[in-house]
C-alpha positions, 0 to 999 in steps of 0.5 A: 500500500502506498500513501500520498498526502493530497497537498503534495500530489503533483501528478495528474490523476491518470498517472496515479491511477495507472500505478495502482495495479498491484497496490492501493494508493491511500490519499491522506489529508493532514495524515488522515485517510480521505480517499483510496485508489484501488484496482478494479481489474476483476470487477464490473460496473454493475457490481461497483455501482451496487456495492457503493449504493447505500440503499442496496447495502441496506437491503442486503443487510436486512435480508441477511438479518432475516435469514439469520433470524428466520432461516431460509434457503442458502445459495448452496441449496438453491444451486444444488436444486438447480443441478449446479455443483458450485457457484459460477464466477 
């Protein structure tokens, strides 16, 4: 992980973004983290949009709580009933 103080950043964003292939870049202000540049090479736009949507994340949290409290059908059970041996990625 690399750290960059925002007040000392001199390169264009493009240059910083090109260099996060292996390690994330944490941008700080007065020594405190304020942003991060991370590689999204193995992600797609829909996944990124959903994982940063507070409404969607609340929905997932409620669904997980409901499953914990009342049970339900697990993903493994659904795949088994559909004849799939494991999750596809």
